[in-house]
Structures are given as C-alpha cells and as structure tokens.
N, C-alpha and C positions, 0 to 999 in steps of 0.2 A: 476270661478275658478280662483286662484292667488296664484299663489309662490311667494313669501319672501325669499331672500337669508339670514342667519342667517352668514354664515362660506364659506371659498371657497380656505385655504388652508393646508399645508399639514399637522402631527400632528406635530411638529417640531416649528411650527410658529403660533405661540398664538397670534402676531398682525394680522391676519388676518382669525381668525377667524377658529377650522375644522370646514369642509364640512358637512353642514350641512340646512334642506330647510324645510319651512312652505308652506304647501300647502292648501290654505283655500276655504269654499267650496264657492260655488259663493255670500252669504248670508253674507258673514263672521262670523258667526257662532260658527262654530269649524273648526277645522286642525286635519292636518294630519301631523306628526315631521318625515321627515326623515334624519335619522342618529342624533347621540345626543352622539358628543360627552366630553372632558373634561372641554372646553369653555362657552357651550352649554347652561346649568343650570344657572350659575352664569350671563352670556349675555341677558339671557329671562330675568331672576329676573331684570337690569338695566332696559331692554326694560320697564318693568312696572310700575317701577319707577317714570323712567324721563316722561317717554310716557304716565304715567296714562291710559295701557292700559291693559285688563284683556287676557288675552293669553294664560297660563299656567291650566284655567278654560279653555280653549277649546280644549284645546289640550288631545284629549280623542284616539288617535292610533298614533303610535308607529312603526319605521318599522327602525329593526334594517340591518345594510349590513354584517358586520363580527364583528369580536372581539376582534380589537385591540381600547385600550384604545381615538383615536382622532375618534373613532365612538360610542363605548359605555360608553367612561368612567364618562359621568355625567348623565348617566339611572337610578339609583340610586336615588338620587336628586329628579328628575323630579319624578316618582315614586311616590316615598316619601310624595313631597308636597301635590298630587292631593291625595292620602291617606289618608294623616293624616290633613291634613291643609283644602282641601277641598272634602273628602270622596266622592272621584269619581276614582273609576275602570278604564283604559285602555287597549287597543286594545294594542297587540303587535304583528306583523309580522318577516318574516327575521330569523333572526337567533334566534335558541334554547334560549332564556336566561337562562333556570332553574336555570342550574350551576351555571351560573355570580350574580344570587341572593342571592342562596342558600349556596354555597361554598365559595364564596368571599364576597359577603355583610353580610349574614348572617340576608335575610328578606323574610318573609312570599312569595309565590308566588302566594296563591290563595288569600291573603287578599288585592293581590295590581293590579292582572290581571283580564282582561273580555278576555272570553275564545273564547268569539264570534271571526268569519273572516267578517276581513276589507273589505268590499266590494269595490269594484272599482281597487281592488289594485291585478298586478299581479307579481310572482316571476321569475326574472331571476336568474340561476345558474352564477358563473364568475369564472377566475381561478385567484386567488390572491396567494395564500401561500399554500405549500404543508398542505393536511392534514387538511387541515381551509377550512370548507362552509363556503363560501360567496354568497351573491346577489347584481343584484340591479332589477332594479324594473318598470314597467309603471303602470301610477298612470293613471286611467280612460279616458283610451288611448290616454292621451294628453302630459303626463309628459312624459319621459325616464329619469332614474335616474341610471346612474352604478355603484356607491360603487368605490369600489378599483378591479380595475382588471388590469393584465400583457399584455393583449389582447386584439383590436380596438375591441368594442362591436357594429362595425356603421354597422354591412350591416346582423341585424340579423331584426327578420319579426318585432319584438316590437320598437325598434329605427326607423324605417320608417314609421313606422302609428306615431307614435308621433310628435305633433305639434311644442315642444320646449323639445331637448335634453340636459342631463346635463352632459361630459364626464369623467375622471379623466386623467389628461396627467404628463409624464416630460417634460424635455427639453431631455432626452435622456431614452430608454428603460433601464427600471434595474431590476439586474436578481438578483436571491437568490443567493450568495456568499458562503452560511455555507451547499450547496447541494454537500456533496461526489464524486460524479461522477458529474466534468466538464464536460462532453463529453453528459450534457444530461441539457443544461441552464435553467432553470425554470422564467421567466420574473411573475415578481412578477409589478412593477409599466408599466405599455405601454407609450413610446415615442412620441413627435408630429407628424416624420417622419413614424414612424409604424402605426401610425392612420390616417393618411392622407392615409397611399397605401391601407388602407382594408377600405375604406367606398366613400363616394358616394358625387359628388358636395352639388344633393339637399341635403343628410344630415348632411354634413358640413355647410353648407347653415344656418342652423337653430342650431349648437350645439357650447353650451356655454362650455369652457373648466377650469375643478376646480380640487382641491388640488395639486396648484404648489406651489415653492418656492421663495416670494419674491425678489429672488438675481435673480431669472430666469426670473422672469418676463414680461421684457424689450424683453428678446430674442424671449422670449413664443411669447408673444405679434405680435410682428413684423413676426413669423412664422406665426402667425393665421391669420396674414393676408394677406401674400403671400396666401396658402391654401386655402382658402375662409372659416377660421370660422366665426363664428361671434363672437366670441372674448374671452376676459377673464372673467371667472364669480370675480364679486366682492362684498362685502357683502357691503346689504343694497337693491340689485340692487331686482326692483319687475317685475312679468309679469304676463300679463293677459294673457290666455288661454281662 
C-alpha cells in the first residue's frame, strides 16, 4: 500500500493544496481518494497530463470527511469525469453527499455512485463544527487520517493501531467565535500544544501534521521537532506501508 500526498494546507492556502491523499493498493491498479477539496480535481488533471499517468481512472473509492469546500469542493468534478468520460461509478464513504450532489450540483446520485461499501475503511466520528457530522478514517489498519478535528485523536485505539498517522494541526487551538454562549467554547481546529498533551511518544513519532497555513509552517516545524512529531506533511510526499 502506498500513500501519495496531493495537498497539505488549509482551505485558504491553495499554494499548499487542500489536504488530500491517494491511497494506492500494492499493485497500484486502484486508489482510494481521501478528501476532494477545491484544488484536488485540477491538480489530478495536471498530474495526468504532465506525468502521463492514469489516475482518475483508478480512483474507484472516495472518502469525504465533512462538508467544507476544502474537503469536497471538487468532488462533483471527479465523479462527473469518471461517469461521463470513463463510464465508471465511484464508491463514496464518510459524509452523506446526497444533498451536495442533488441540491447544490443538480447531479443524479444514482448515476454517479456505486453504493457497495468500501472494504478496509473504518470511520471515526470527529468534533469539528457544531451540528455538522465529520469523520476521520483508518485505512486497512495502516493509515490513520483525522480529517478536521478540534480535538486530538491520537489517543484513540485506531490511531495507536496505525503505522502512519496524518493529523490536522494549527499553531494554536481555534474556537468557534460565532457561538452565542462564550462560556462553552467549541474547538474547531486543534493546536499543536493540545495535540502534544493528548498523545503518546509512540503516536507522535509516526504522526505527520497537516492542514496548516504557510505562514505558520516555520513555527510549527520547530515545535513538531521538539515535541517528537514526524514532521509537517508536504505535497508530493509518498509513504510505503
């Protein structure tokens, strides 16, 4: 199994690409796409042309962590390309995307989606935005991906089982400032200090940090080294598991 990093940045930083991963099987004959933000489809098409690779034809499974545009903003294009151009349906797990396709994109769910389950993918519910379901996932008991989370997931049984962990991070924990009751702060992105406090040396050593802003990268990288994290995730990285 091979993990290819398509993007590693926040939704407001297209220069790093929206956080997205391609998980290839051992023969590299098929891939599972983890999250599909606004930058993902254009990036995949550029990669196909510049590297002469058939990628979209091999992405037969997609996981969507939640409904923000930096995580599903080009999902409709990936599904449409695979259906219209390649005549292939796609399996989708995680967030329920029916409303996104039918009400926002005016696309027929039945024509696009293969409704059979994705084998080897376990969902982990996360806490990100009030009232919105959000998920992380464990792939083949090897790769742990947090999606967006206001709390550390590094103490979960799934995280400790995995060989490679990719967890979101911010320089400081960020809270929902629109909450009317300020006596009950609601974290939407976890800071690196909180992530450190809610983890073990073993998990930190195999955790790469993602969903960061470029202007925070230098400080985050320095803290990550002191705290014993594997490092900051970078577009183009490849991991063999």
